[in-house]
C-alpha positions in Angstrom: -33.3 138.4 27.2 -35.5 135.7 27.0 -39.2 136.5 26.5 -40.7 135.1 29.6 -38.0 136.8 31.5 -39.3 140.4 29.8 -42.9 139.6 30.5 -42.2 139.1 34.3 -39.4 142.0 34.4 -42.3 144.0 33.2 -44.6 143.0 35.5 -42.1 143.7 38.6 -41.5 146.9 37.2 -45.1 148.0 36.8 -46.0 146.5 40.3 -48.6 144.4 38.9 -47.5 140.9 40.7 -46.3 140.4 44.4 -43.4 138.3 44.8 -45.7 135.7 46.1 -47.3 135.2 42.7 -43.9 135.0 40.8 -45.0 131.2 40.5 -48.0 131.9 38.7 -47.7 133.2 34.9 -49.1 136.8 34.4 -52.2 137.0 32.4 -53.0 139.5 29.8 -56.2 141.4 29.7 -55.8 141.6 25.7 -54.1 139.7 23.1 -54.2 140.3 19.4 -52.9 137.1 17.5 -52.3 135.9 13.8 -51.7 139.6 13.1 -48.9 141.8 10.9 -47.3 143.6 13.4 -45.2 146.4 12.8 -43.9 147.8 15.6 -42.1 151.0 14.2 -39.3 150.3 16.4 -35.9 150.6 14.5 -34.7 147.4 12.5 -37.5 145.4 14.2 -38.5 142.4 12.5 -42.5 141.8 11.4 -44.0 140.3 14.7 -47.6 138.1 14.7 -48.9 138.9 18.2 -48.9 141.5 20.7 -50.2 141.0 24.4 -51.4 143.6 26.8 -51.4 143.9 30.7 -53.6 146.9 32.2 -52.8 149.6 29.7 -49.3 148.6 28.7 -47.7 146.6 26.4 -46.5 143.1 27.8 -45.2 141.4 24.9 -44.5 141.7 21.1 -43.7 138.5 19.3 -45.4 135.3 18.1 -48.6 133.4 19.0 -46.9 130.7 20.7 -45.1 133.4 22.9 -48.2 135.2 23.7 -50.4 132.0 24.3 -49.2 131.4 27.9 -50.5 134.9 28.6 -54.1 133.9 27.7 -55.9 133.4 30.6 -60.0 132.8 31.1 -60.7 136.5 31.1 -58.2 137.4 28.6 -60.0 139.2 25.4 -58.2 137.7 22.2 -58.7 139.2 19.0 -57.9 137.1 15.7 -56.6 139.8 13.4 -56.9 137.2 10.3 -53.6 138.4 8.8 -54.6 142.2 9.1 -51.9 144.8 9.9 -51.5 146.3 13.5 -49.3 149.3 13.9 -49.0 152.0 16.5 -52.2 154.5 16.9 -51.7 157.6 14.8 -50.6 160.7 16.5 -51.9 163.9 14.8 -49.4 166.5 15.8 -51.4 169.4 15.0 -55.3 169.5 15.0 -57.8 171.8 15.9 -59.9 169.5 17.9 -62.8 171.1 19.3 -63.4 172.7 15.8 -63.3 169.4 14.3 -66.0 168.5 16.4 -67.7 171.5 15.8 -67.4 171.1 11.8 -68.9 167.6 12.1 -72.4 169.6 12.7 -71.7 172.6 10.6 -72.2 173.3 7.0 -69.9 171.7 4.7 -68.5 173.8 2.0 -65.0 172.2 1.4 -66.0 170.2 -1.9 -68.5 173.0 -3.1 -67.7 173.1 -7.0 -69.2 176.5 -7.9 -70.3 179.7 -6.6 -73.7 178.6 -6.9 -73.7 175.3 -5.1 -71.7 177.3 -2.5 -74.9 179.7 -1.8 -77.3 176.7 -2.3 -75.6 174.6 0.6 -75.6 177.8 3.0 -79.1 178.3 2.5 -80.5 175.1 3.1 -78.2 174.9 6.3 -80.1 177.9 7.2 -83.4 176.8 6.8 -82.9 173.9 9.5 -81.5 176.7 12.2 -83.6 178.5 14.5 -83.6 182.3 13.6 -80.8 184.3 14.8 -78.4 181.5 15.3 -74.8 182.0 13.7 -73.5 179.9 10.9 -69.8 179.2 11.7 -67.1 176.8 10.1 -67.9 175.6 6.6 -64.3 175.3 5.0 -65.1 176.7 1.8 -62.3 176.5 -1.2 -62.5 179.2 -3.9 -59.9 177.2 -5.7 -62.7 174.7 -6.6 -64.3 177.3 -8.7 -63.4 178.4 -12.2 -62.6 181.8 -12.3 -61.7 181.3 -8.4 -63.2 184.5 -7.3 -63.4 185.1 -3.8 -66.8 185.0 -2.3 -68.8 188.0 -1.2 -71.7 189.0 1.2 -73.8 189.7 -1.8 -73.5 186.3 -3.0 -75.3 184.7 0.4 -77.3 187.4 1.9 -80.7 186.6 0.6 -80.4 183.0 1.4 -79.4 184.0 5.0 -81.7 187.2 6.2 -82.1 185.9 9.5 -78.9 184.4 10.4 -75.4 186.3 10.8 -72.9 184.1 8.9 -69.0 184.1 9.2 -67.6 181.0 7.5 -64.0 180.0 7.1 -62.1 179.4 3.9 -60.5 175.8 4.6 -57.2 177.0 5.8 -58.6 179.1 8.6 -56.9 182.4 7.7 -59.7 183.8 5.6 -63.6 184.2 6.2 -66.6 185.4 4.8 -69.4 187.4 6.6 -72.6 188.3 5.4 -74.1 191.7 5.7 -75.9 191.2 9.1 -72.8 189.7 10.6 -71.0 192.8 9.3 -73.7 195.3 10.9 -73.6 193.4 14.0 -69.9 194.1 14.4 -70.3 197.8 12.9 -67.9 197.0 10.0 -68.2 199.8 7.2 -66.2 201.4 4.9 -64.9 203.7 7.2 -63.1 200.6 9.3 -59.6 200.9 9.4 -57.3 198.2 8.7 -55.5 196.2 11.1 -51.4 195.1 11.7 -51.7 191.3 10.3 -54.8 191.5 8.4 -57.0 192.6 5.5 -60.6 193.6 5.0 -61.3 192.8 1.1 -62.7 195.7 -0.5 -64.4 196.6 -3.8 -63.5 199.2 -5.9 -65.0 201.7 -4.2 -63.7 200.9 -1.0 -66.9 198.9 0.7 -66.1 195.6 2.5 -67.1 192.7 0.5 -67.4 190.4 3.7 -64.1 188.3 3.2 -61.7 189.4 6.2 -58.1 187.9 6.3 -56.1 186.9 9.3 -56.0 189.5 12.2 -58.7 191.6 10.1 -61.1 188.6 11.3 -60.9 190.0 14.8 -63.7 192.3 14.0 -66.5 189.7 13.5 -65.0 187.3 15.9 -65.5 189.6 18.5 -69.3 189.6 18.2 -69.7 185.9 17.9 -71.1 184.3 21.0 -68.6 181.9 22.8 -70.2 178.3 22.6 -71.7 177.2 25.8 -70.1 174.4 28.2 -72.5 171.9 26.8 -72.2 173.0 23.3 -68.3 172.2 23.9 -68.6 169.1 25.6 -70.7 167.7 22.5 -68.0 169.0 20.1 -65.1 167.3 22.1 -67.4 164.1 22.4 -67.8 164.0 18.5 -64.2 165.0 17.9 -63.0 162.1 19.7 -65.4 159.4 18.5 -64.4 160.3 15.0 -60.4 160.3 15.7 -61.2 156.8 17.2 -62.9 155.7 14.3 -59.8 156.8 11.9 -57.0 155.2 14.1 -55.9 158.4 15.7 -55.3 157.5 19.4 -53.3 160.8 20.2 -53.8 164.5 19.3 -51.9 167.5 19.7 -54.5 170.2 19.9 -52.9 173.2 19.0 -56.0 175.6 19.7 -57.3 174.1 23.2 -56.7 177.0 25.2 -59.0 177.0 28.1 -60.8 174.4 26.7 -58.7 171.8 28.5 -61.3 171.8 30.9 -63.7 170.3 28.8 -61.2 167.3 27.8 -60.8 167.0 31.5 -64.6 166.7 32.1 -64.7 163.9 29.4 -61.8 162.0 31.1 -63.6 162.4 34.1 -66.8 160.5 32.8 -64.7 158.0 31.0 -65.5 159.3 27.6 -62.2 160.5 26.1 -60.8 158.1 23.5 -58.0 160.1 22.5 -54.6 161.0 24.4 -54.5 164.9 24.3 -51.8 167.2 24.6 -53.4 170.9 24.5 -51.6 174.1 23.6 -52.5 178.0 24.3 -51.6 181.0 22.5 -48.0 181.9 22.8 -49.1 185.5 23.3 -50.7 184.4 26.8 -47.6 182.7 27.8 -47.2 185.1 31.0 -50.0 183.1 32.6 -48.3 179.9 32.1 -45.1 181.4 33.2 -46.8 182.6 36.6 -48.2 179.0 37.1 -44.7 177.2 37.2 -46.2 174.7 34.7 -43.7 173.6 32.0 -43.5 171.4 29.1 -45.7 168.3 28.9 -47.3 168.5 32.2 -50.2 166.1 33.0 -51.3 162.6 32.5 -50.4 160.5 30.0 -54.4 161.1 28.8 -54.3 164.9 29.5 -51.2 167.0 29.2 -50.5 170.8 28.9 -47.4 173.0 28.5 -47.1 174.0 24.9 -47.6 177.3 23.4 -48.8 178.4 19.7 -47.8 181.2 18.0 -48.3 182.6 14.4 -45.7 184.0 12.0 -48.0 184.4 8.8 -51.0 183.5 7.5 -51.6 180.8 4.6 -50.9 180.2 0.8 -54.3 179.9 -0.1 -55.4 183.2 1.1 -52.1 184.7 -0.1 -51.1 185.5 3.4 -48.2 183.5 3.8 -45.2 185.6 4.2 -42.3 185.3 1.3 -39.3 186.9 0.6 -40.3 187.6 -3.0 -44.0 188.6 -4.2 -46.5 186.1 -5.5 -47.0 185.7 -9.1 -50.7 185.8 -8.9 -50.4 189.1 -6.5 -47.2 190.8 -7.6 -47.8 193.7 -5.3 -47.7 191.3 -2.3 -45.4 189.1 -0.4 -47.9 188.2 2.2 -48.4 189.3 5.7 -46.2 188.7 8.8 -48.8 188.1 11.6 -49.4 190.9 14.2 -47.6 188.6 16.8 -44.1 189.3 15.0 -43.3 192.8 16.3 -43.3 190.6 19.6 -42.2 187.3 18.7 -38.5 187.2 19.8 -39.3 188.5 23.2 -42.1 186.2 23.8 -40.2 183.0 22.5 -37.2 184.3 24.8 -39.3 184.3 28.1 -41.7 181.3 27.5 -38.4 179.2 26.7 -37.0 180.5 29.9 -39.7 179.2 31.5 -39.3 175.7 30.2 -42.5 176.1 28.3 -42.7 174.5 24.7 -43.0 176.6 21.8 -44.6 175.9 18.3 -44.6 178.6 15.7 -46.7 178.4 12.6 -44.6 179.5 9.7 -45.9 178.7 6.0 -43.9 181.5 3.8 -40.2 181.1 3.5 -39.7 184.4 5.1 -41.7 183.7 7.6 -40.0 180.2 8.4 -36.5 181.7 8.1 -37.4 184.4 10.7 -38.5 181.8 12.9 -35.6 179.8 12.9 -33.5 183.0 13.3 -35.5 183.5 16.7 -35.2 180.0 17.9 -31.6 179.9 17.2 -31.0 183.4 19.1 -33.0 182.3 21.8 -30.9 178.9 22.1 -28.0 180.8 22.1 -29.0 183.0 25.1 -30.4 180.2 27.1 -27.9 177.4 26.5 -28.2 174.1 24.9 -31.0 171.7 26.6 -33.9 169.3 25.2 -36.3 172.1 24.4 -37.9 170.7 20.8 -39.0 174.0 19.3 -41.2 173.5 16.5 -42.4 175.0 13.4 -46.2 174.5 12.5 -46.5 173.5 8.8 -42.9 174.4 7.7 -44.5 174.5 4.0 -42.2 176.8 1.7 -38.5 176.7 2.6 -35.1 178.3 1.0 -33.0 175.3 0.4 -30.6 176.9 2.9 -32.8 176.9 5.7 -34.1 173.4 5.1 -30.5 172.0 6.7 -31.5 174.3 10.0 -34.1 171.9 11.1 -31.3 169.2 11.8 -29.0 171.3 12.9 -31.1 173.4 15.4 -32.9 170.6 16.3 -36.3 172.0 15.2 -39.2 169.7 14.7 -40.8 170.2 11.6 -44.6 169.4 12.3 -46.1 169.1 8.7 -49.6 167.9 7.2 -49.0 165.6 4.0 -52.6 166.0 2.9 -51.9 169.8 2.3 -49.5 168.6 -0.5 -51.9 166.6 -2.6 -54.3 169.8 -2.0 -52.4 172.9 -2.3 -50.5 171.0 -5.4 -53.7 171.7 -7.8 -52.7 175.4 -7.8 -50.1 176.7 -5.7 -47.8 176.9 -9.1 -50.2 180.0 -9.9 -48.7 181.7 -6.7 -44.8 180.4 -6.9 -42.2 180.3 -9.3 -40.2 176.9 -9.7 -37.3 177.7 -7.1 -40.0 178.1 -4.7 -42.1 175.2 -5.4 -38.6 173.0 -5.0 -38.9 173.7 -1.4 -42.3 172.8 -0.9 -43.6 170.2 1.6 -39.6 169.0 1.6 -40.2 165.9 3.4 -37.1 163.9 1.7 -34.6 166.9 1.9 -35.5 167.5 5.5 -35.3 163.7 6.6 -31.7 163.3 4.8 -30.6 166.6 6.5 -31.3 165.3 10.0 -34.5 166.8 10.7 -37.4 165.3 12.4 -40.9 164.9 10.8 -44.2 164.7 13.1 -47.1 164.4 10.8 -50.4 165.8 11.5 -53.8 166.9 9.7 -54.7 170.3 10.6 -58.1 169.2 11.0 -60.6 170.5 10.0 -58.5 172.4 7.8 -57.8 169.2 6.2 -59.4 165.8 6.7 -58.7 164.2 10.2 -57.9 160.6 8.4 -54.4 159.7 9.0 -54.6 157.3 5.9 -55.2 160.1 3.5 -52.0 161.6 4.9 -50.0 158.5 4.3 -51.5 158.4 0.8 -50.1 162.2 0.3 -46.9 161.7 1.3 -46.0 158.5 -0.4 -47.6 159.5 -3.5 -48.0 163.3 -3.6 -50.6 162.7 -6.4 -52.8 165.9 -6.1 -56.7 165.6 -5.5 -57.4 166.4 -9.2 -55.0 163.5 -10.5 -53.2 165.9 -12.5 -50.1 164.7 -11.2 -50.1 160.9 -11.4 -46.5 160.7 -10.5 -46.5 163.2 -7.8 -46.3 167.0 -7.4 -42.6 167.8 -6.7 -41.8 164.0 -6.9 -38.5 164.2 -5.6 -39.7 164.9 -1.9 -41.8 161.6 -1.8 -40.7 159.2 1.0 -41.8 155.9 2.0 -44.3 154.3 3.6 -42.4 153.3 6.6 -41.0 156.9 7.1 -44.5 158.2 6.7 -45.9 156.0 9.4 -43.0 156.7 11.7 -43.7 160.4 11.4 -47.2 160.0 12.2 -46.1 158.0 15.5 -42.9 158.0 16.6 -42.1 161.7 15.1 -45.2 163.0 16.6 -44.3 161.2 19.8 -41.1 163.0 20.1 -42.6 166.2 19.1 -44.7 166.1 22.6 -41.9 164.6 24.7 -43.7 161.1 25.0 -41.2 159.0 22.4 -40.5 157.2 25.4 -44.0 156.0 26.4 -45.6 155.9 23.0 -45.1 155.7 19.3 -43.8 152.4 18.7 -44.9 149.0 19.7 -42.6 147.8 22.5 -42.9 146.1 26.0 -43.5 149.0 28.6 -45.1 151.4 26.3 -48.9 152.4 26.2 -50.9 149.9 24.4 -52.2 152.4 21.8 -52.5 150.5 18.2 -54.7 150.1 15.3 -55.6 147.1 12.8 -56.2 148.1 9.1 -58.2 146.5 6.6 -55.2 146.3 4.5 -51.3 146.1 4.5 -50.4 149.6 3.8 -46.7 148.7 3.7 -47.4 146.1 0.7 -50.3 147.2 -1.7 -50.1 149.4 -4.6 -49.6 153.2 -3.1 -52.5 154.3 -4.6 -55.0 152.4 -2.7 -53.9 153.5 0.6 -56.7 156.1 0.5 -59.2 153.7 0.6 -57.6 151.4 3.6 -60.0 151.8 6.7 -59.8 151.0 10.2 -61.2 147.9 11.7 -60.5 148.5 15.7 -58.5 151.1 17.5 -57.2 150.2 20.8 -56.3 153.2 23.3 -54.9 152.8 26.9 -55.4 149.1 26.3 -59.0 149.1 25.7 -60.9 148.6 22.3 -62.5 152.3 22.0 -63.6 151.7 18.1 -64.7 148.5 16.2 -66.1 148.6 12.6 -69.3 147.6 11.6 
């Protein structure tokens, strides 16, 4: 079909033009020229220009082909030879927490216990007395020796502020003594299924709580106000726009979907949102009759998020064999596992989408088993089950992602982070199935990439760098950690765009740059397909376009 015919077909299809206006050429609202356009459509040639009418793509082609669409009111962006790709779609993020962390104490790169304590103390001085200190995202693996922090380390610096700060993976947190007193936690406080209170040799809580045990402190933390949640969402969507993230899948949206709806009403939402709620709350959604991916292109619901285990960093990921550095532990099955099969069966029967967090090899195997039994019970359909993280897989389970059509929703930045220390916990056979991008793709699996922000940076270009190089953050693996699992830039970008769109039932409207699809794309400072892969981490976003509007421009 000729280009002009394609444009007229698009205009008629979208109802933008009457039959009486056919004599007039359609006029674009936005045209990007002199670009290197990689549409991520299979086998598509590199294009030079892209035209947008309303919120959809009208043409992808040459400068000469888009020129007739330029009118007096068309915004024309000369890309100056820069790369244009589809907007990044973060398949796994905790969006409000990301916004909250932007205004919290930053502990991710604290290199010593002393620096950790100092940063908390300095932050506390800026807060009114009694205000909780949350977030933080500390990583004791930065320290040598990497002992867990304790309440005693921070009590003197926070006498007037209750503290409950997360390890960066969100599966372990540190409380100060004031917070534990408020929660009435003592040496007599019982353990809970799926969690652990870390104790000293005398049996007293040290301040660290793992997974389900974190509920002891969480229950006394006041919920953020409506205005505080609006501020966090606004900060998150602004941050996402600056990084070229045009869509996100919020794994912990819950009832905060209303916050995004309010931002959308105000015209301040710059990021498309697919909001998930806890799998344990499935019955509420079943009673509404809502199915997967319900809503508008900007805001949708219908996905559920469950947990099968914890994390490798907190030694709560669930394995078949014990940890090397904790020979008496195989990790923890989550407190949801006893009812996981029942919840998945009922939610799937209602047509909801199910995503389950699984990190250890046993957790992944158990979830794959539950998905298989559910599909067998209810028959074949396009359900797009997802495993979130899918970090450590047995070789025999990798092929099941393709055969069972389970999406592997993974976060490549974790590769270059965990690779600094994972060898202390796992032996060589288990390391071989770690972040198995190459093998999963070769087995016919679908990769959907994200960040897990604020556990890791939201910046998708760091994820691209991690996937392509697998060079750990300490630079001790210059050729890549488990290098046989590297994938190409094209495969990685496709996982961050088309793969993530597929994972949320939106690959028909976004994820590639094609006529009729939503006009979500980014212009980058450098061509990540041609530069030295080690430079990808330094590439920046020049412009972000969402729904046909420029929502971010670098200064």
